[in-house]
BALUM-800749 format. One line per 3 residues: number of its first residue (from 1); their letters; for each residue x, z, y of N, C-alpha, C. Coordinates in steps of 0.2 Angstrom, whole numbers. Each point is the difference from the previous one (the first is absolute). Example, Ala and Ser with C-alpha at 12.3 -4.5 7.8 and 13.67 -1.06 7.14 Angstrom:
1) as) 66:39:-28:-4:0:6:4:0:6 ~ -2:-4:5:4:1:6:-4:3:5
***
This chain:
1) xxx) 1671:47:899:6:-2:5:0:4:6 ~ 5:3:2:1:4:6:2:-5:6 ~ -3:2:6:1:-4:6:4:4:5
4) xxx) 5:-3:2:5:3:5:-1:-3:7 ~ -2:4:5:-1:-3:7:6:2:4 ~ 4:-5:1:6:0:4:-1:1:7
7) xxx) 2:5:3:-1:1:7:-5:6:2 ~ -4:2:-4:-5:6:1:4:6:1 ~ 5:1:-5:4:7:0:4:0:7
10) xxx) 3:-6:1:4:-1:6:-3:2:7 ~ -7:-3:0:-4:2:6:-1:7:1 ~ -2:3:-6:-1:7:0:6:4:2
13) xxx) 6:-2:-3:6:4:2:2:-1:8 ~ -2:-6:2:1:-2:7:-4:5:5 ~ -6:1:-2:-4:4:4:2:7:0
16) xxx) 2:3:-6:3:6:-1:6:1:4 ~ 5:-4:0:6:0:3:-1:0:8 ~ -5:-4:2:-1:-1:7:-3:7:3
19) xxx) -4:2:-4:-3:7:2:5:6:0 ~ 4:0:-5:6:5:0:4:-1:6 ~ 2:-6:2:5:-1:5:-3:2:7
22) xxx) -7:-2:1:-3:2:6:-1:7:1 ~ -1:3:-6:-1:8:0:7:3:2 ~ 5:-2:-3:7:3:1:2:-2:7
25) xxx) -2:-6:3:2:-1:7:-3:5:5 ~ -6:2:-2:-3:5:4:3:7:0 ~ 3:2:-5:3:7:-1:7:-1:2
28) xxx) 4:-5:-2:7:-1:1:2:-3:6 ~ -5:-2:4:1:-4:7:4:-6:-1 ~ -2:-4:-6:3:-6:-1:-3:-6:5
31) xxx) 4:-4:2:-2:-6:4:-4:-5:-5 ~ -7:-1:1:-4:-4:-4:3:-7:-2 ~ 3:-3:5:3:-6:-1:6:0:-5
34) xxx) 4:5:1:6:1:-5:-3:1:-7 ~ -5:5:0:-3:1:-7:-3:-6:-3 ~ -3:-4:4:-3:-7:-3:6:-4:-2
37) xxx) 5:-1:3:6:-4:-2:3:3:-6 ~ 0:7:-1:3:3:-6:-3:0:-6 ~ -7:0:0:-4:1:-6:-2:-7:-4
40) xxx) -1:-5:5:-3:-6:-3:4:-3:-6 ~ 7:0:0:3:-3:-6:-2:3:-7 ~ -3:6:0:-2:3:-6:-6:-4:-3
43) xxx) -4:-3:4:-5:-4:-3:2:-6:-4 ~ 6:-3:2:2:-5:-5:3:3:-6 ~ 3:6:1:3:3:-6:-5:2:-5
46) xxx) -6:2:2:-6:2:-4:-3:-6:-3 ~ -1:-5:4:-3:-6:-3:5:-3:-5 ~ 6:0:1:5:-3:-5:0:4:-6
49) xxx) 0:7:0:-1:5:-6:-6:-2:-4 ~ -6:-1:4:-6:-1:-3:0:-6:-4 ~ 3:-6:2:1:-6:-4:5:1:-6
52) xxx) 5:4:1:5:1:-5:-4:4:-6 ~ -4:5:2:-4:4:-5:-4:-5:-4 ~ -4:-4:4:-4:-5:-4:4:-4:-5
55) xxx) 5:-3:2:4:-4:-4:3:4:-6 ~ 1:6:1:2:5:-6:-5:1:-5 ~ -6:2:3:-6:1:-5:-3:-6:-3
58) xxx) 1:-6:3:-3:-6:-2:3:-2:-7 ~ 6:2:-1:4:-2:-6:-3:4:-6 ~ -2:6:1:-3:4:-6:-7:0:-2
61) xxx) -4:-3:5:-7:-1:-1:-3:-5:4 ~ -5:-3:-2:-3:-6:4:-3:3:6 ~ 1:-3:6:-2:2:6:-2:-6:4
64) xxx) -5:0:4:-2:-5:4:2:2:8 ~ 3:-4:3:2:1:7:-4:-3:5 ~ -2:4:5:-4:-2:6:3:2:6
67) xxx) 0:-4:5:3:3:6:-5:2:5 ~ 1:6:3:-4:2:5:2:-2:6 ~ -3:-6:2:2:-4:6:-1:4:7
70) xxx) -5:4:0:-2:4:6:6:5:1 ~ 2:3:-6:5:5:1:7:-3:2 ~ 1:-6:-3:7:-3:1:0:-3:7
73) xxx) -6:-2:3:0:-2:7:1:6:4 ~ -3:5:-1:1:6:4:7:2:0 ~ 3:0:-6:7:2:0:5:-5:4
76) xxx) -2:-6:-1:4:-5:4:-1:1:7 ~ -6:1:3:-1:2:7:5:5:2 ~ -1:6:-4:4:6:2:8:-2:0
79) xxx) 2:-3:-5:7:-2:-1:2:-5:5 ~ -4:-5:2:2:-4:6:1:3:6 ~ -5:5:1:0:4:7:6:4:0
82) xxx) 2:4:-6:6:4:0:6:-4:1 ~ 0:-6:-3:6:-5:1:1:-2:7 ~ -6:-1:3:0:-2:7:3:6:5
85) xxx) -2:6:-2:2:6:4:7:1:-1 ~ 3:-1:-6:7:0:-2:4:-5:5 ~ -2:-6:0:3:-5:4:0:2:7
88) xxx) -6:2:3:0:2:7:4:6:1 ~ 1:5:-4:4:6:0:7:-3:1 ~ 2:-4:-5:7:-3:0:2:-3:6
91) xxx) -4:-3:4:1:-4:6:0:5:6 ~ -2:6:-1:-1:5:6:-6:-1:4 ~ -5:-4:-2:-6:-1:4:-4:6:-1
94) xxx) 0:3:-6:-4:6:-1:1:6:4 ~ 7:1:2:2:5:4:-2:-2:7 ~ 1:-6:2:-2:-2:7:-8:1:1
97) xxx) -4:-2:-5:-7:1:1:-2:7:0 ~ 4:4:-4:-2:8:0:2:3:7 ~ 6:-2:3:2:2:7:-6:-2:5
100) xxx) -2:-6:-1:-5:-3:5:-6:4:0 ~ -3:2:-6:-6:4:-1:1:7:3 ~ 5:4:-2:1:7:2:3:1:7
103) xxx) 3:-6:3:3:1:6:-5:3:6 ~ 3:4:4:-4:2:6:5:0:6 ~ -4:-1:6:4:-1:6:2:7:2
106) xxx) 7:1:2:3:6:1:5:0:6 ~ 0:5:4:5:0:5:5:6:-1 ~ 6:-2:-1:5:5:-2:6:0:5
109) xxx) 4:6:0:6:1:4:6:-4:-2 ~ 3:-4:5:7:-3:-2:5:6:-1 ~ 4:-2:-5:6:5:0:4:0:6
112) xxx) 1:6:3:3:1:6:8:-1:0 ~ 2:-4:5:7:-1:1:3:4:6 ~ 6:3:-1:3:3:5:8:-1:0
115) xxx) 3:-2:6:7:-1:0:3:3:6 ~ 5:4:-1:3:4:5:5:-6:3 ~ -1:-1:7:4:-5:3:6:4:3
118) xxx) 6:-1:-3:6:3:3:3:-4:6 ~ 5:2:3:3:-3:6:2:-7:-1 ~ 1:-2:-6:3:-7:-2:-6:-5:0
121) xxx) -6:2:0:-6:-4:0:-2:-1:7 ~ 0:-6:2:-1:-1:7:-7:-5:1 ~ -2:-3:-6:-5:-5:1:-4:1:-7
124) xxx) -7:-2:1:-4:0:-5:-3:-7:0 ~ 0:-4:-6:-3:-7:0:-6:1:-5 ~ -6:-3:2:-6:1:-4:-3:-7:-1
127) xxx) -2:-2:-6:-4:-6:-1:-6:3:-3 ~ -6:-2:4:-6:3:-2:-4:-2:-6 ~ 2:-6:-2:-4:-3:-6:-7:-2:3
130) xxx) -5:-1:-4:-6:-3:2:-5:5:3 ~ 2:7:0:-4:5:2:0:2:7 ~ -5:3:3:0:3:6:4:7:0
133) xxx) 3:1:6:5:6:0:-1:4:6 ~ 2:6:-1:0:5:6:7:2:1 ~ 3:-1:6:7:3:1:0:4:6
136) xxx) 3:6:-1:0:5:6:7:3:1 ~ 2:1:6:6:3:1:-1:8:-1 ~ 6:3:-2:-1:7:-1:7:3:3
139) xxx) -1:7:1:6:4:2:4:2:-5 ~ -1:-1:-7:4:3:-5:6:-5:-1 ~ 3:2:-6:6:-4:-2:-1:-4:-7
142) xxx) -6:0:-2:-2:-4:-6:-4:-6:1 ~ 1:-5:-4:-5:-5:-1:-5:2:-5 ~ -6:0:1:-5:2:-4:-5:-6:-1
145) xxx) -3:-1:-6:-5:-5:-2:-5:4:-4 ~ -6:-1:1:-6:3:-4:-6:-4:2 ~ -5:1:-4:-7:-4:1:-4:0:-6
148) xxx) -4:-5:-1:-5:0:-5:0:-7:-3 ~ -3:-1:-6:-1:-7:-2:-7:0:-4 ~ -4:-5:0:-6:0:-3:0:-6:-5
151) xxx) -4:1:-6:-1:-6:-4:-4:2:-6 ~ -2:-4:-5:-4:1:-5:5:2:-6 ~ -1:6:-3:4:2:-5:-4:5:-4
154) xxx) 2:1:-7:-3:5:-4:2:7:3 ~ -5:5:-2:1:7:2:7:3:-3 ~ 3:3:4:7:3:-2:6:-5:1
157) xxx) -2:-6:2:6:-5:0:2:0:7 ~ 7:-2:0:3:-1:7:4:-7:0 ~ -2:-5:3:3:-6:0:7:0:4
160) xxx) 0:5:5:7:1:3:2:7:-2 ~ 5:1:-3:2:6:-3:7:3:3 ~ 3:-5:4:7:2:3:1:-4:6
163) xxx) 4:2:4:2:-3:6:2:-8:-1 ~ 3:-1:-5:3:-6:-2:-6:-5:-2 ~ -6:2:-1:-6:-4:-2:-2:-3:6
166) xxx) 1:3:6:-3:-3:6:5:-2:6 ~ 6:3:-1:5:-1:5:7:-1:-3 ~ 4:-4:4:7:-1:-2:4:4:6
169) xxx) 4:5:-2:4:4:4:7:-1:-1 ~ 4:-2:5:7:-1:0:4:2:6 ~ 6:3:-1:4:2:6:6:-4:-1
172) xxx) 2:-4:6:6:-4:0:3:1:7 ~ 6:2:0:3:1:6:-3:5:5 ~ -2:-2:6:-4:4:5:-7:-1:0
175) xxx) -3:-3:-6:-7:-2:0:-3:2:-6 ~ -6:3:1:-5:2:-5:-5:-6:-1 ~ -1:-3:-6:-4:-6:-1:-6:3:-4
178) xxx) -6:-2:3:-7:2:-3:-4:-7:-1 ~ -1:-2:-6:-4:-6:-1:-6:2:-4 ~ -6:-1:2:-6:2:-3:-2:-6:-5
181) xxx) -2:2:-6:-1:-5:-6:-8:0:0 ~ -2:-6:-3:-7:-1:-1:-2:5:-6 ~ -6:3:1:-2:5:-5:-1:-4:-7
184) xxx) 1:4:-6:-1:-3:-6:-7:-3:-1 ~ -1:-6:-3:-7:-3:-1:0:-3:-7 ~ -6:0:-2:-1:-3:-7:0:-8:1
187) xxx) 2:-4:-5:0:-7:0:-8:-2:-1 ~ -3:4:-4:-7:-2:-2:-6:3:4 ~ 2:5:4:-6:3:5:3:1:6
190) xxx) -4:-1:5:1:1:7:-1:7:2 ~ 5:4:1:-1:7:1:-1:1:7 ~ 2:-5:5:-1:1:7:4:7:2
193) xxx) 6:1:-2:4:6:2:1:0:7 ~ -1:6:3:2:0:7:5:6:1 ~ 5:-1:4:5:5:2:0:1:7
196) xxx) 0:7:2:0:2:7:5:5:0 ~ 6:-2:3:6:4:1:1:2:7 ~ 3:6:1:3:2:6:7:2:0
199) xxx) 4:-3:4:7:1:0:2:4:7 ~ 4:6:-1:2:3:6:8:-1:0 ~ 2:-2:6:7:-2:2:2:4:5
202) xxx) 6:3:0:3:4:5:0:-4:7 ~ -2:3:5:0:-4:6:7:-3:3 ~ 5:4:-2:7:-2:2:3:-5:-4
205) xxx) -4:-3:-5:3:-5:-5:-3:-7:2 ~ 4:-5:0:-2:-7:1:-5:-2:-6 ~ -5:-4:2:-5:-3:-5:0:-7:1
208) xxx) 0:-4:-6:-2:-7:0:-5:-1:-5 ~ -6:-2:1:-5:-1:-4:-2:-7:0 ~ -1:-3:-7:-2:-7:-1:-7:1:-4
211) xxx) -5:-3:3:-6:0:-3:-2:-7:-4 ~ -6:0:-3:-2:-7:-3:-7:-1:3 ~ 0:0:7:-6:-1:4:-6:5:-2
214) xxx) 2:6:-1:-5:5:-2:-1:4:6 ~ -4:6:0:-1:4:6:5:6:0 ~ 2:2:6:5:5:1:-3:5:5
217) xxx) 0:7:-2:-2:5:5:7:3:2 ~ 2:0:6:6:3:2:-1:5:5 ~ 4:6:-1:0:6:4:7:2:1
220) xxx) 3:-3:5:7:2:1:2:7:3 ~ -5:3:3:0:7:3:6:0:5 ~ 5:5:-1:5:1:4:6:-4:-2
223) xxx) 0:-7:2:5:-5:-3:6:1:3 ~ 6:0:-4:6:1:2:5:-5:-3 ~ -3:-6:-1:4:-5:-3:-4:-7:1
226) xxx) 3:-5:-2:-3:-7:1:-3:-2:-7 ~ -7:-2:0:-3:-2:-5:-2:-8:0 ~ 0:-3:-5:-2:-7:0:-5:-2:-6
229) xxx) -5:-3:2:-6:-2:-4:-1:-7:0 ~ -1:-3:-6:0:-8:-1:-5:-2:-5 ~ -3:-5:1:-5:-4:-5:-5:5:-2
232) xxx) -3:4:4:-6:4:-1:-6:-3:2 ~ -6:0:-3:-6:-2:2:-3:3:7 ~ -2:6:-1:-2:4:6:4:7:0
235) xxx) 2:1:6:4:6:2:-4:4:4 ~ -2:6:-2:-4:5:4:5:6:1 ~ 2:0:7:5:5:2:-3:6:4
238) xxx) 2:6:-2:-2:6:4:6:2:4 ~ -1:0:7:6:2:4:-2:7:3 ~ 5:5:0:-1:6:3:0:0:8
241) xxx) -3:4:3:0:0:8:7:1:3 ~ 4:3:-3:7:2:3:5:-5:-4 ~ -2:-6:-2:4:-4:-4:6:-3:5
244) xxx) 6:-1:-3:5:-3:4:3:-6:-4 ~ -4:-5:1:2:-6:-4:-3:-7:3 ~ 2:-5:-3:-2:-7:2:-2:-4:-6
247) xxx) -6:-3:1:-3:-4:-6:1:-7:2 ~ 3:-4:-4:1:-7:1:-4:-4:-5 ~ -4:-4:2:-4:-5:-4:3:-6:0
250) xxx) 2:-3:-6:3:-7:0:-4:-4:-5 ~ -2:-6:3:-4:-4:-4:-6:3:-4 ~ -4:3:4:-6:4:-2:-6:-4:2
253) xxx) -5:-1:-4:-6:-4:1:-4:4:5 ~ -2:6:-1:-4:4:5:3:7:1 ~ 0:2:6:3:6:2:-5:5:3
256) xxx) -6:0:-1:-5:5:2:-1:0:7 ~ -2:6:3:-2:0:7:5:4:4 ~ 6:2:-3:5:3:4:3:-4:6
259) xxx) 3:4:4:3:-4:6:7:-2:-1 ~ 0:-6:-3:7:-2:-2:4:-3:6 ~ 6:1:0:4:-3:5:5:-6:-3
262) xxx) 2:-4:5:5:-5:-2:-4:-5:-6 ~ -6:-1:2:-4:-4:-5:2:-7:0 ~ 1:-3:-6:1:-7:-1:-5:-2:-6
265) xxx) -3:-6:1:-5:-2:-5:-7:3:1 ~ -3:1:-5:-7:2:0:-5:-6:0 ~ -7:2:2:-5:-6:0:1:-4:6
268) xxx) -1:-6:-1:0:-5:6:-6:-5:-1 ~ -2:-3:6:-5:-5:-1:3:-7:0 ~ -3:-4:-4:2:-7:-1:-6:-4:1
271) xxx) 2:-6:1:-6:-5:1:2:-7:-3 ~ -4:-2:-5:1:-7:-2:-5:-5:3 ~ -1:-5:-3:-4:-5:3:-7:2:0
274) xxx) -2:4:-5:-7:1:-1:-2:7:3 ~ 4:5:-1:-2:7:2:6:4:1 ~ -2:6:3:6:5:2:0:5:-6
277) xxx) 5:2:-3:1:5:-5:5:5:1 ~ 0:6:-3:5:5:1:5:0:-6 ~ 6:0:2:5:0:-5:4:6:0
280) xxx) 1:3:-6:4:7:-1:7:-2:-1 ~ 4:2:5:7:-1:-1:4:7:-1 ~ 4:1:-5:3:6:-2:3:4:6
283) xxx) -1:6:1:1:4:6:7:4:-1 ~ 3:1:6:6:4:0:-1:4:6 ~ 1:7:-1:0:4:6:2:7:-1
286) xxx) 0:4:5:3:7:-1:-5:5:3 ~ 1:6:-3:-4:6:3:5:6:0 ~ 1:3:6:5:5:1:-4:7:1
289) xxx) 3:5:-4:-3:7:1:6:4:2 ~ -1:5:5:6:3:3:5:-4:2 ~ 7:1:-2:5:-4:3:2:-5:-6
292) xxx) -4:-1:-5:1:-5:-5:7:0:-3 ~ 2:6:-2:7:1:-3:0:-3:-7 ~ -5:0:-4:0:-2:-7:-5:-6:0
295) xxx) 1:-4:-5:-4:-6:-1:-3:-1:-7 ~ -6:-2:1:-4:-2:-6:-1:-8:0 ~ 3:-4:-4:-1:-7:1:-5:-2:-6
298) xxx) -6:-4:2:-4:-2:-5:0:-8:1 ~ 2:-3:-5:0:-8:0:-3:-3:-6 ~ -2:-6:2:-3:-5:-6:-6:4:-3
301) xxx) -4:3:4:-6:3:-3:-6:-2:3 ~ -6:2:-2:-6:-3:3:-3:4:6 ~ -1:6:-1:-3:4:5:4:7:1
304) xxx) 1:2:6:2:7:2:-5:3:4 ~ -2:6:-2:-5:4:3:4:7:2 ~ 0:2:7:3:6:2:-6:5:2
307) x) 1:6:-3:-5:5:1:4:6:4
***
């Protein structure tokens, strides 16, 4: 009587196929995870063929069937693992884990924005978004934006590929609108993307800037129009020696060490029943350089530092 061990041939074929796929993945640069997902269904095909062959031969001669449980358990483990990999791949988690493993922290250039400001454009309106921003006055006739961004990404990848990925640009009437967007981020991993942009604004164009309590470095240079800054955390302003402007601070918590005039508010001493304490009252004041022909108004912000 002939004995047929179901599972032995399947385990041998599984080892051969696994070796072939791993060898080919080295030469053909296959993704090992994708290779695993691709070949494991063949195990069930081979095991099914083996059982069908036994049923066919058992009709013509007497055979005793024995199951090679070790081989079958081995095949089941591989099959279960392959099925799990297929489920993970279908949900997208495999790609996320792959990106997490191969990601590296990189600093890249933002796509540069340039806009020729014709005589019809009298005003630039900027919403900074959550990022710190550098704004400078220029003698040119273009609004220019450039900078860098940093984050975790795979080699050769660019999470910001065009201007529209980080800024909304729109012209309406006599105003150019610039709204910075939050950099693309993964839902599953905290990439800690950082965006550092510089915007050049012609000095003869009015500027209105709205922040989100972030930091702003301001260099008005030879200012020839009025600028308005609001809702910024910390304003660090560089003023030229020959400046001809007036700086107005309205509802500002701290105004640095500059010699402000027409000051209202600021710190004051108060006393309750138990002790004396210092209360900070929002400050309003002005600084004048030259004849103060043009005005920069900073309102509803935390600190103003003048250099």
